[in-house]
Structures are given as C-alpha cells and as structure tokens.
PAGUBA-962636 format. One record per atom (N, C-alpha, C): residue in one letter; y, z, x. Coordinates in steps of 0.05 Angstrom, whole numbers, padded with zeros to 5 digits, always signed. Each point is the difference from the previous one (the first is absolute). Layout:
<tibas>
AYZX
...
</tibas>
This chain:
<tibas>
M+00245+00334+00278
M+00003+00015+00030
M+00002-00025+00016
V+00008+00004+00023
V+00002-00024+00021
V+00004+00022+00025
L-00022-00005+00021
L+00004+00018+00022
L-00008-00018+00021
L+00025+00004+00014
L+00004-00018+00032
L-00013+00014+00024
L-00015-00009+00014
L-00015+00012+00021
L+00001-00018+00029
A+00011+00008+00020
A+00005-00018+00026
A-00032+00006+00013
S-00002-00025+00013
S-00015-00003+00030
S+00011+00016+00023
R-00010+00002+00019
R+00007+00016+00024
R+00009-00024+00019
A+00004-00023-00010
A+00012-00022+00014
A+00022+00002+00003
I+00012-00009+00027
I+00026-00005+00009
I+00016-00033-00002
C-00016-00017+00005
C+00009-00024+00004
C-00022-00021-00018
N+00013-00021-00012
N-00017-00021-00012
N+00007-00030+00005
A-00018-00016-00009
A+00005-00028+00004
A+00016-00015-00013
G+00017+00011-00021
G+00021-00010-00010
G+00028+00016+00006
G-00002+00011+00024
G+00026+00013+00009
G-00008+00028-00004
N+00027+00012-00010
N-00001+00036+00007
N-00004+00009-00027
E+00005-00017-00026
E-00003+00008-00019
E-00033+00003-00014
P-00001+00021-00008
P-00034+00009-00014
P-00003-00024-00021
L-00026+00001-00001
L-00013-00015-00024
L-00014+00018-00020
T+00004-00003-00026
T-00013+00014-00022
T-00013-00007-00016
I-00026+00008-00008
I-00018-00008-00015
I-00005+00016-00024
G+00010-00015-00029
G-00008+00017-00021
G-00024+00001-00008
V-00018+00021-00011
V-00025+00005-00009
V+00003+00014-00023
G-00030+00000-00010
G-00003+00012-00025
G-00017+00032+00009
E-00001+00017-00012
E-00012+00025-00003
E-00033-00002-00001
W-00012-00020+00016
W-00026+00006-00001
W-00012-00011+00029
T-00029+00008+00003
T-00013-00004+00020
T+00001-00020+00010
G+00007-00025-00010
G+00000-00028+00009
G+00021+00004+00019
S+00018+00017+00003
S+00020+00001+00016
S-00001+00012+00030
S-00031+00012+00002
S-00002+00019+00023
S-00001-00011+00022
V-00002-00032-00003
V-00001-00014+00025
V+00030+00004+00013
I+00019-00002-00014
I+00026+00003+00009
I+00003+00029+00014
G-00010+00017-00014
G+00010+00024+00012
G-00018+00007+00027
V-00025-00011+00007
V-00012+00003+00022
V+00009-00021+00020
G+00016-00023-00007
G+00008-00020+00024
G+00030+00017+00004
I+00011+00015-00010
I+00024+00012+00009
I-00009+00027+00012
D-00017+00014-00013
D-00018+00027+00018
D-00009-00010+00029
Q-00012-00024-00006
Q-00015-00002+00024
Q+00023-00017+00018
R+00026-00007-00004
R+00016-00014+00023
R-00010-00033+00000
F-00014-00010-00025
F-00007-00026+00012
F+00023-00018+00000
W+00018+00003-00024
W+00023-00020+00009
W+00018+00007+00017
E+00006+00027+00001
E+00015+00007+00031
E-00006-00018+00018
E-00028+00001+00004
E-00012-00021+00025
E+00006-00024-00004
E+00003-00015-00022
E+00006-00032-00004
E+00031+00000+00001
G+00015+00021+00004
G+00026+00004+00005
G+00019-00003-00027
L-00013+00009-00018
L+00013+00010-00022
L+00002+00027-00013
D+00026+00005-00015
D+00001+00026-00010
D-00003+00000-00029
V-00021+00004-00010
V-00014-00003-00025
V+00004+00028-00010
R+00015-00003-00031
R+00005+00029-00018
R-00015-00010-00024
V-00004+00021-00014
V-00012-00005-00029
V+00012+00015-00016
A+00009-00008-00024
A+00010+00012-00031
A-00019-00005-00020
V-00004+00023-00012
V-00022+00001-00017
V+00014+00006-00025
F-00010-00014-00024
F+00011-00009-00022
F-00017+00013-00024
G+00012+00015-00017
G-00015+00012-00014
G+00004-00016-00033
D+00017-00024+00000
D+00004-00018-00022
D+00013-00018+00006
D-00008-00020-00021
D+00004-00032+00007
D+00033+00004-00004
A+00017+00014-00014
A+00026+00002+00001
A+00019+00003+00030
L-00019+00027+00008
L+00016+00002+00028
L-00007-00022+00020
E-00026-00008+00004
E-00001-00022+00018
E+00022-00022-00008
L-00001-00005-00022
L+00016-00029-00004
L+00029+00007+00013
A+00012+00027-00013
A+00021+00009+00012
A+00011-00004+00027
A-00024+00004+00025
A+00000+00002+00028
A-00006-00025+00006
L-00011-00023-00017
L+00000-00028+00005
L+00021-00017+00001
R+00019+00014-00020
R+00026-00009-00009
R+00016+00004+00022
S+00003+00025+00007
S+00013+00009+00018
S-00003-00010+00029
G-00017-00010+00004
G-00008-00015+00029
G-00009+00019+00019
K-00014+00024-00009
K-00010+00022+00022
K-00030-00002+00002
I-00007-00021-00015
I-00030-00010+00006
I-00003-00023+00015
D-00025+00001+00027
D+00002-00030+00007
D-00022-00010-00006
F-00027+00021-00006
F-00031-00008-00007
F-00005+00015-00022
L-00018-00011-00012
L-00009+00014-00025
L-00031-00004-00001
L-00015+00022-00001
L-00031+00001-00011
L-00007+00000-00031
T-00002-00015-00015
T+00002+00003-00023
T-00023-00017-00018
V-00012+00003-00026
V-00017-00017-00007
V+00010-00028-00007
G-00009-00019+00011
G+00001-00032+00006
G+00020-00002-00029
G-00013+00010-00025
G+00013-00014-00025
G+00029+00009-00002
N+00009+00021+00006
N+00022+00011+00001
N+00019-00021+00019
V-00004-00017+00013
V+00015-00016+00015
V+00020-00020-00021
P-00017-00018-00003
P+00017-00018-00024
P+00021+00017-00024
S-00010+00024-00003
S+00022+00016-00018
S+00023+00011+00016
L-00002+00004+00020
L+00020+00010+00020
L+00017-00022+00006
I-00008-00032+00003
I+00011-00016+00002
I+00014-00008-00022
R-00010+00004-00026
R+00016-00007-00029
R+00024+00017+00003
E-00004+00020+00010
E+00019+00025+00003
E+00023+00001+00015
G+00004-00026+00016
G+00016-00002+00023
G-00008+00007+00027
I-00021+00011+00000
I-00009+00008+00031
I-00018-00015+00016
P+00016-00020+00022
P-00021-00023+00007
P-00018+00012+00023
L-00027-00007-00003
L-00022+00009+00015
L-00018-00023+00011
I-00010+00007+00021
I-00017-00016+00013
I-00028+00007+00007
V-00019+00005-00010
V-00025+00005+00000
V-00017-00010+00018
L-00003+00018+00027
L-00014-00006+00025
L-00031+00000-00010
G-00012+00013-00012
G-00028-00001-00002
G-00007+00026-00019
E-00018-00011-00013
E-00016+00021-00014
E-00022+00020+00023
V+00007+00029+00003
V-00016+00015+00013
V-00022+00020-00010
A-00006+00002-00026
A-00010+00020-00013
A-00003-00007-00024
W-00017+00011-00014
W+00001+00005-00035
W-00010+00029-00006
S+00008+00002-00029
S-00019+00025-00007
S-00022+00002-00009
D-00013+00014+00009
D-00033-00006-00006
D-00010+00026-00016
G+00012+00009-00019
G-00002+00030-00011
G+00025+00016-00005
A+00015-00007+00020
A+00025+00020-00005
A+00015-00001-00018
H+00003-00023-00020
H+00011-00001-00021
H-00019+00007-00022
K+00013+00019-00020
K-00023+00004-00025
K+00018+00000-00029
L-00022-00009-00013
L+00007+00004-00033
L-00012+00022-00002
L+00013+00018-00011
L-00001+00029-00011
L-00006+00006-00033
A-00021+00012-00010
A+00007+00009-00024
A-00011+00024-00007
S+00014+00012-00022
S-00002+00028-00014
S-00028-00002-00003
P-00018+00024-00001
P-00021+00007-00010
P-00010-00007-00025
Q+00022-00001-00023
Q-00010-00014-00023
Q-00003-00030-00006
F+00014-00008+00021
F+00008-00032-00002
F-00031-00017+00000
S+00010-00021-00018
S-00027-00020+00003
S+00013-00033-00010
F-00012-00016+00002
F+00008-00030-00010
F-00014+00001-00024
T-00005+00012-00020
T-00018-00011-00020
T+00020-00009-00015
Q+00025+00008-00006
Q+00025-00014-00020
Q+00010-00020+00013
R-00013-00020+00000
R+00009-00025+00022
R+00026-00018-00018
D+00007+00009-00021
D+00016-00017-00011
D+00031+00015+00001
S-00008+00025+00004
S+00023+00017+00002
S+00021-00009+00028
V+00022+00013-00005
V+00024-00004+00027
V-00016+00020+00016
V-00003-00005+00029
V-00004+00017+00028
V+00031+00000+00010
R+00003+00022+00007
R+00026+00007+00017
R-00011+00014+00023
V+00008-00015+00018
V-00007+00005+00030
V+00029+00013+00016
G-00002+00022+00014
G+00021+00004+00020
G-00004-00007+00023
I+00021-00019+00020
I-00001-00012+00022
I+00019+00012+00011
A-00005+00000+00030
A+00026+00017+00023
A+00021-00026+00009
S-00008-00027-00016
S+00014-00015+00010
S+00004-00027-00019
S+00022-00013-00002
S+00007-00019-00025
S-00012-00028+00010
R-00005-00004+00030
R-00011-00029+00007
R-00025-00008-00003
P-00004-00023+00005
P-00022-00011-00012
P-00022+00014+00018
P-00009+00006+00021
P-00028+00005+00007
P-00008+00025-00014
L+00001+00022-00014
L-00012+00025-00012
L-00004-00019-00032
R+00020-00014-00008
R-00006-00012-00021
R-00026-00020-00007
Q-00002-00016+00024
Q-00021-00015+00004
Q-00022+00009+00007
F+00001+00028+00011
F-00027+00019+00006
F-00011+00012-00023
V+00022+00011-00020
V-00009+00009-00025
V-00007-00021-00021
S+00011-00023-00002
S-00011-00022-00012
S-00024-00006+00003
A-00010+00000+00020
A-00031-00006+00006
A-00018+00016-00006
I+00004+00018+00003
I-00016+00023-00011
I+00005-00001-00035
M+00024+00002-00011
M+00000-00001-00034
M-00019-00026-00004
D+00001-00020+00009
D-00012-00025-00007
D-00031+00001+00003
R-00010+00016+00013
R-00033+00001+00009
R-00003+00023-00023
N+00014+00017-00005
N-00002+00014-00020
N+00006-00011-00037
G+00005-00021+00000
G+00008-00017-00028
G+00023+00009-00013
V+00026+00005+00017
V+00022+00013-00004
V+00017-00029+00004
G+00020-00009-00017
G+00012-00025+00005
G+00028+00009+00014
E+00008-00014+00012
E+00027+00001+00013
E+00023+00007-00016
R-00002-00010-00028
R+00024+00006-00018
R-00005+00031-00007
N-00023+00012+00002
N-00009+00028-00012
N+00010+00020+00022
V+00009-00007+00018
V+00008+00019+00026
V+00024-00001-00001
I+00020+00031+00005
I+00019-00002+00002
I+00003+00019+00025
F+00015-00007+00021
F+00003+00012+00024
F+00024+00014+00001
E+00001+00029+00009
E+00018+00016+00001
E+00009+00008+00030
M+00027-00003+00010
M+00002+00004+00026
M+00015+00034+00003
H-00018+00013+00023
H+00013+00023+00003
H-00001+00006+00037
G+00011+00013+00010
G-00002+00007+00025
G-00028+00016+00003
Q-00013-00001+00028
Q-00027+00007+00005
Q+00004+00032-00011
D+00015+00015+00008
D-00003+00028-00004
D-00002+00006-00034
D+00019-00017-00009
D+00006+00001-00028
D-00023-00006-00013
L-00009-00023+00009
L-00031-00013-00014
L-00015+00025-00004
V-00014+00013+00025
V-00014+00021+00007
V+00002+00021-00022
Q+00024+00006-00005
Q+00008+00026-00023
Q-00003-00009-00026
R+00005-00024-00008
R-00003-00010-00022
R-00032-00002-00012
F-00008-00006+00018
F-00038-00003-00004
F-00008+00027+00002
V+00016+00012+00017
V-00018+00032-00005
V+00005+00011-00029
D+00025-00001-00006
D+00010+00010-00021
D-00012-00014-00028
R-00017-00017+00001
R-00009-00027-00016
R+00019-00005-00017
R+00028-00010+00008
R+00020-00016-00010
R-00010-00032+00012
L-00019-00004+00009
L-00013-00023+00013
L-00025+00000+00004
S-00021-00019-00015
S-00026-00001+00003
S-00015-00018+00017
L+00018-00015+00009
L-00007-00023+00024
L+00024-00001+00019
I-00008-00001+00022
I+00020+00001+00028
I-00015-00018+00026
A+00020-00018+00006
A-00013-00012+00022
A+00020+00004+00028
L-00011+00008+00017
L+00016+00007+00030
L-00017+00004+00019
P+00007-00003+00022
P-00013+00004+00025
P-00007+00029+00011
D-00013+00005+00019
D-00006+00022+00015
D+00026+00007+00011
P+00002+00029+00011
P-00002+00014-00004
P-00003+00019-00030
R+00028-00015-00013
R+00005+00011-00026
R-00023-00006-00022
A-00016-00021+00005
A-00023+00000-00017
A-00022+00023-00001
R+00001+00013+00030
R-00022+00016+00002
R+00007+00025-00019
I+00027+00006+00005
I+00012+00019-00011
I-00005+00007-00031
A+00013-00023-00009
A-00004-00005-00029
A-00029+00000-00007
E-00023-00014+00011
E-00033+00002-00004
E-00004+00032-00007
E+00011+00021+00024
E-00015+00019+00003
E+00022+00018-00025
R+00022-00001+00000
R+00015+00014-00018
R+00001-00002-00027
G-00007-00023-00003
G-00005-00014-00037
G-00026-00003-00004
F-00016+00003+00015
F-00033-00004-00007
F-00004-00022-00006
A+00011-00019+00012
A-00003-00030-00004
A-00025-00019+00000
Q-00005-00015-00021
Q-00021-00017+00010
Q+00015-00024+00018
V-00022-00009+00018
V+00017-00021+00018
V-00020-00024-00018
L+00017-00012-00015
L-00009-00023-00013
L-00006-00024+00017
A+00019-00008+00022
A-00009-00017+00022
A+00018-00002+00021
T-00007-00004+00026
T+00018+00004+00020
T+00004-00029+00008
S+00019-00005+00021
S+00006-00027+00013
S-00026-00009+00017
A-00023+00007+00001
A-00018-00004+00020
A-00021-00019-00020
S+00007+00003-00033
S-00015-00021-00013
S+00021-00030-00007
T+00020+00009+00014
T+00021-00023-00006
T+00007-00012+00029
E-00024-00009+00021
E+00006-00006+00024
E+00029-00019+00004
G+00011+00001+00017
G+00024-00020+00003
G+00025+00005-00016
V-00004+00014-00018
V+00021-00002-00024
V+00027+00018+00012
L-00002+00017+00018
L+00020+00010+00010
L+00005-00002+00031
P+00007-00021+00008
P-00008+00000+00027
P+00036+00015+00013
E-00010+00006+00018
E+00027+00010+00023
E+00006-00019+00020
V+00033-00001+00005
V+00003-00021+00016
V+00029+00011+00013
L+00001-00014+00024
L+00024+00009+00017
L+00017-00020-00005
A+00026+00004-00002
A+00017-00017-00004
A+00029+00006+00016
C+00020-00017+00008
C+00022+00008+00011
C+00025-00018-00013
T+00019+00011+00005
T+00027-00010-00009
T+00010-00026+00021
P+00010-00023-00012
P+00006-00020+00010
P+00017+00012+00026
T+00025+00017-00002
T+00012+00012+00023
T-00013+00009+00018
A-00024+00019-00011
A-00012+00005+00024
A-00020-00024+00013
L-00011-00020-00012
L-00004-00021+00018
L+00017-00011+00016
E+00021-00004-00010
E+00023-00014+00020
E+00006+00017+00021
R+00004+00028-00002
R+00003+00023+00019
R-00015-00001+00025
L-00026-00002-00011
L-00024+00007+00025
L-00014-00025+00004
G-00002-00026-00011
G-00008-00018+00007
G-00032-00002-00008
E-00015-00020+00006
E-00029+00002-00002
E-00012+00016+00016
N+00011+00000+00033
N-00010+00023+00013
N+00002+00027-00009
G+00025+00005-00008
G+00002+00026-00010
G-00021+00007-00025
I-00005-00014-00017
I-00015-00001-00026
I-00027+00009+00012
R-00008-00021+00022
R-00035+00006+00013
R+00003+00029+00005
A+00024+00007+00011
A-00003+00030+00016
A-00004+00017-00022
F+00008-00002-00018
F-00002+00015-00026
F-00028-00001-00005
I-00015-00023-00008
I-00024+00000-00007
I-00019+00010+00015
R+00004-00007+00032
R-00019+00016+00019
R+00002+00028-00005
G+00023+00015-00011
G-00004+00022-00002
G-00017+00014-00019
W+00004-00012-00027
W-00023-00001-00017
W-00019-00002+00007
L-00011-00020+00011
L-00029-00008+00012
L-00013+00025+00020
R+00023+00009+00013
R-00004+00020+00017
R-00010+00027-00011
G+00015+00007-00020
G-00002+00021-00024
G-00026-00002-00012
L-00004-00017-00011
L-00032-00007-00013
L-00023+00001+00022
D+00010-00012+00027
D-00026+00003+00013
D-00012+00026+00009
W+00022+00017+00008
W-00002+00027+00005
W-00008+00019-00026
M+00003-00005-00021
M-00008+00005-00020
M-00034-00003-00003
N-00006-00025+00007
N-00027-00005-00010
N-00015+00011+00025
E+00017-00001+00023
E-00019+00004+00025
E+00003+00029+00014
S+00015+00017-00007
S+00006+00032+00007
S-00025+00017-00019
G+00003-00008-00023
G-00013+00024-00019
G+00010+00021-00001
N+00027+00004+00009
N+00012+00024+00009
N+00018+00003-00033
F-00011+00006-00026
F+00013-00002-00023
F+00014+00029+00002
S-00005+00018+00017
S+00023+00023+00001
S+00027-00012+00003
T+00006-00019+00015
T+00024-00003+00009
T+00007-00018-00015
V-00019-00021-00019
V+00005-00017-00015
V+00016+00020-00021
A-00011+00022-00013
A+00009+00014-00018
A+00033+00014+00007
T-00003+00009+00027
T+00025+00014+00007
T+00027-00014+00000
A-00010-00035+00006
A+00021-00019+00000
A+00013-00008-00030
T-00025+00002-00018
T+00006-00006-00025
T+00016+00021-00013
N-00009+00024+00010
N+00015+00022-00020
N+00028-00003+00010
R+00008-00002+00027
R+00025+00004+00013
R+00014-00030-00008
L-00002-00014-00007
L+00007-00027-00002
L+00006-00014-00024
I-00018+00001-00015
I-00009-00009-00026
I-00005+00022-00020
F-00012+00015-00002
F-00003+00027-00021
F+00012+00028+00008
V+00029-00010+00009
V+00017+00026+00010
V+00002+00020-00022
D-00001-00006-00028
D+00004+00029-00013
D-00024+00009-00012
D-00022-00009+00007
D-00030+00005-00016
D-00019-00011+00024
A-00003+00027+00013
A-00020-00006+00019
A-00026+00001-00005
Y-00019-00018+00007
Y-00029-00007-00015
Y-00015+00015+00032
S-00029+00008-00006
S-00018+00004+00028
S-00013-00024+00007
E-00009+00000+00022
E-00014-00014+00014
E-00023-00016-00020
T-00012+00018-00016
T-00018-00013-00015
T+00007-00014-00021
E+00022+00007-00012
E+00007-00010-00025
E+00017-00028+00011
I+00017-00002+00018
I+00007-00023+00017
I-00020-00023+00004
T-00023+00009+00017
T-00020-00021+00003
T-00013-00005-00022
A-00002+00016-00025
A-00011-00014-00022
A+00018-00019-00017
M+00017+00003+00007
M+00023-00017-00013
M+00006-00026+00016
L-00008-00001+00023
L-00003-00022+00019
L-00018-00017-00008
G-00022+00018-00008
G-00024-00019-00008
G+00005-00018-00029
A+00015+00003-00003
A+00011-00019-00030
A+00018-00022+00009
V+00008-00001+00023
V+00019-00019+00013
V-00013-00018+00017
K-00006-00029-00003
K-00006-00020+00015
K+00017-00009+00022
L+00001+00016+00015
L+00021-00010+00029
L-00018-00025+00013
H+00014-00022-00002
H-00007-00024+00015
H-00009-00002+00028
D-00022-00010+00003
D-00003-00002+00030
D+00004-00028+00015
R+00003-00007+00018
R+00011-00025+00004
R-00015-00025-00009
P-00024-00006+00002
P-00009-00019-00019
P+00010+00003-00028
A-00005+00020-00014
A+00016-00001-00027
A+00027-00003+00001
L+00016+00005+00014
L+00034+00000+00005
L-00006-00033+00001
L-00011-00013+00016
L-00008-00033+00005
L-00003-00013-00025
S-00017+00009-00015
S-00015-00016-00025
S+00022+00004-00021
R+00009+00023-00002
R+00020+00007-00027
R+00021-00019+00004
N+00014-00001+00024
N+00028-00008+00011
N-00002-00034+00003
L-00022-00013+00005
L+00002-00033+00004
L+00016-00013-00029
P+00012-00020+00004
P+00010-00010-00021
P-00009-00008-00024
A-00031+00002+00002
A-00015-00004-00030
A-00021+00027-00001
G+00012+00019+00016
G-00017+00026-00001
G+00006+00014-00024
G-00012+00029+00000
G-00002+00009-00019
G+00033+00016-00011
L+00016+00003+00010
L+00026+00008-00005
L+00013-00023-00017
A+00003-00030+00009
A+00004-00019-00019
A-00009-00004-00022
Q-00030+00010+00001
Q-00011-00006-00028
Q+00008+00028-00013
Y+00004+00021+00016
Y+00010+00025-00020
Y+00024-00011-00024
Y+00018-00010+00019
Y+00026-00009-00014
Y-00006-00018-00021
D-00018-00018+00000
D-00007-00015-00015
D-00010+00016-00027
R-00015+00015+00003
R-00006+00017-00023
R+00008+00020-00007
L+00024+00010+00015
L+00020+00019-00014
L+00023-00020-00011
R+00002-00029+00002
R+00020-00016-00017
R-00013-00004-00027
T-00029-00005+00002
T-00017-00011-00026
T+00005+00029-00016
F-00007+00016+00007
F+00002+00030-00012
F+00028+00006-00014
L+00019-00006+00016
L+00032+00003-00018
L+00009-00019-00013
E-00022-00031-00002
E+00012-00018-00019
E-00014+00007-00022
K-00022+00013+00003
K-00022+00006-00025
K+00023+00023-00016
E+00014+00018+00016
E+00018+00016-00008
E+00025-00008-00022
G+00000-00020+00008
G+00025-00019-00006
G+00030+00013+00013
S-00012+00007+00029
S+00029+00017+00010
S+00010-00030+00020
D+00029+00014+00003
D+00015-00018+00014
D-00006-00001+00034
E-00012+00024+00003
E-00008+00010+00031
E-00020-00021+00008
A-00017-00021-00014
A-00013-00016+00006
A+00017-00023+00013
R+00025-00002+00004
R+00014-00022+00010
R+00003+00005+00029
F-00015+00001+00025
F+00001+00004+00022
F-00015-00017+00014
E+00001-00006+00019
E-00011-00021+00022
E-00012+00015+00027
P-00024+00009+00007
P-00007+00009+00026
P+00013-00010+00018
K-00001-00026-00003
K+00012-00019+00035
K+00026+00007+00008
N+00009+00011-00022
N+00035+00010+00005
N+00000+00024+00012
F-00020+00014+00004
F-00002+00030+00011
F-00020+00009+00017
L-00023-00016+00000
L-00024+00005+00015
L+00006-00010+00033
R-00005+00006+00018
R+00007-00003+00030
R-00021+00014+00013
T-00021-00001-00005
T-00028+00008+00015
T-00006-00012+00030
G+00016-00022+00004
G-00012-00008+00024
G+00007+00014+00029
I+00018+00017-00005
I+00003+00016+00030
I-00018+00019+00000
L-00009+00011-00021
L-00028+00018+00003
L-00023-00012+00009
I-00001-00028-00012
I-00020-00012+00007
I+00002-00006+00033
D+00020-00011+00008
D+00004-00008+00025
D-00007+00025+00023
E+00011+00023-00008
E-00006+00025+00008
E-00030+00008+00003
L-00016-00001-00016
L-00026+00006-00007
L-00016-00019+00025
K+00005-00029+00001
K-00014-00026+00011
K+00007+00013+00030
T+00029+00003+00004
T+00005+00004+00029
T-00019+00021+00007
E+00000+00021-00009
E-00012+00028+00011
E-00032-00007-00003
S-00009-00014-00016
S-00032-00013+00002
S+00000-00009+00026
A+00017-00024+00006
A-00004-00015+00026
A+00005+00015+00021
I+00019+00018+00004
I-00003+00023+00019
I-00025+00017+00003
R-00012+00009-00020
R-00025+00013+00003
R-00021-00018+00010
E-00004-00023-00012
E-00014-00016+00009
E-00007-00006+00032
T+00024-00006+00008
T+00010+00000+00029
T-00006+00019+00019
G-00004+00023-00010
G+00008+00024+00013
G+00019+00008+00011
G+00024-00004-00016
G+00031+00006+00008
G+00005+00026-00009
</tibas>
C-alpha cells in the first residue's frame, strides 16, 4: 500500500515542486501528520506531502523512481538502501522505538528446547528487526545459527500468526497490537528492553539537498521541531489522533486512546536528546558501530558500510544551536 497525501501549502523553499517524505505505518510518523495538519511546513515555505508505505518493496520502488525526497525510517535501513543503489543522507536521529516493536509468541511457545531451530516471522528482511530479535534470542540462550527468519508483509504476518502457521513474529504497532489481541499472544519482549536498537532517522536524497540547499533542509527540520513542540505542549491528543488517522493510518482508523497508548511506546527526542544523539561521537554514531558488529557476527556482506559516507547531522546540530542562541537572547 502506498498512500500519498498533500499538505495545503502553495509554495516551498525549493521552488514550486512539492516535497514528499516516505514513512512507515506506525505512530512514530505522527509528527509528520501533525506538521502537515497544523501547516508548520507551509509556514516555513515548504509544500510537504507524505507517502505511507506498507512494505519494503513499495518503499524501494518509490525511492528508485525519484518520487521521495525525505525518508523517516529505522536507522539500520539506510546502509541497506544505499547497498541497493539508493543514495541517502542521514540528517539525524529523531526518535526510537521504546516498546512499539514486539516479539510475539503463540500461547504454547517456550524457550525450553534451546537446541532446536526457532523460526521467526518478520515484516522486513533488513537488519534492524534481525538485530532486535537476535538480542532477545541471545538472552534466552538461542544461538544465531538456530534462528531462521521468514519475511512476510505485515498483514500476512498477522494472519499467519493467528492461523498458527508461525509461532513467533516480530513487528511494530499497530499491527503488533492486532496480532497480540487476535492471536492471544505472549509478548516475549518489546523494543523497550533493547534501548536504542531501533532508532528512527530523518534522511534525504542528495537531489533534495542539492535542490533545497542547507537553508531549505533547515526549514524542513524546523517544521519537524514545531510539530514535536506542538505535540508536547498542546496536550491535544484528539487532534494528534485525527491527523495521524487522516495522514498515516488512512485505511485503519484508531481511537484517540489507542493512538495515545501507541505514542507512549515511541521515544520522540526532545532538543537535548537530539543534540546528544547526533553529535559526531554521539548515540547515533555508536548505534552504527554496534549494527556493523552485529552484521559482522552474522557474516553478512551488509556489514560493509561506512557511516561517515552518509551521516550529515551537522545541519540539524547547527539548527538546534541557532534556536538555542535565539531563545537565550529572547529573540
């Protein structure tokens, strides 16, 4: 599924063409919905639209076609996409999954037979979910060689779990909540117990950076920050729910209570966290070091990446420092 929804902006800093950000179907994308709904990007001179992807194949096709300018995705997806021929620049880590991703098991499952092969259904073949599941398996005495990953789309994954064709699945909310309820699942672990393993990053294409320049990228970042501030300060979860349903969860509307609960499992970084996580030796750089170590342990060719080739967090850091200086001087 790909859904493309437009903001109400008329002009943008990159000319008359709109800017499209690709996102996944989860509540971590709510800031995008709020930014569009509240016209924050419009006020920054940008016409921002959102494309919602239900699976990796659709996302990859849209990126290859040049239809995507920005991407909100798990940080570990970026080296894989670059490996697949999609040039991307990581502007910064903006959030991480703090319980939104779950490893679910059927009611009868147990880790008692640790020498047997464990088959796990995952919604993406890229490294982040493998790293998340492997960390949990390791804690329960299951070696990497005993884990077989089976990839399916999220809806198919839920159905296979409900039908008991899979005893273990790993996927994010809201589909995880559906599988948990319909499959009477045990929640073996969530991303809250693997802090920082599933960080969410804002990335852009080199074409978008060339077209907008650093000032345009900073305007995009300001739109994100304004959406984040509004969510934190307004307490208006009704509007957050409405915007998220209209722009992110178009096919499956959720109640304000459900969206608020799902947002509680996402850690959206405030300004101090944004700064510390994105400094040259900060948390994001350390994450990529850990990801590479995991992939090397797997024996995967995907370990052959250099973060310095795609990390460009200086624009975000400069914007945060500029904002801080303006606030301190009362500007």
